[in-house]
C-alpha positions, 0 to 999 in steps of 0.5 A: 416053767420055773421062776428064779429069784436073785437073792437080796444081800444082807450086806451086814455092815453090822456094827454089832456093837454087842460089847456087852451091853450094860444091864438093862440096855437094848442091843442095836444092830445097824446094816445095809440090805443091797440087791445083787446088783449093789443098789440099795434094797429100799423097802426090805423088811429085815427081822431077827429071831431064833428057833426052833432050838429045843422046841423054843422058838421066838420069831421075830423079836424085832423087825425093820423096813430099809429106808431109800439107802437100804439101811436098817436098824434093829434094837432088842433087849439084851437077854436075847443076844446071848442065843445064836440068832438070825437076821433075815431079809426079804423084798418082793421079787427077790429071794429070802437072805439071811445071816447068823449072828 
């Protein structure tokens, strides 16, 4: 008997305002995580990081928990935004979801 999990959707309303930040300013990513039926995924964990790339791994840089509306905000140093990275959402009872940025 196998268990099936519906993926939690990382609906990236990612207002990824990476119009290169001014030196020293942090990068902020906001978005919403939804369930397959479109309902907000409250209390989902959202993380960002990268790796392994040429033996280098950084996971996670930043973590957040979604609010009742499924909204989250992640903030990290601008140097990290120079690499390709992934946003990952997890919620108990759902499959992992990710988005490459």
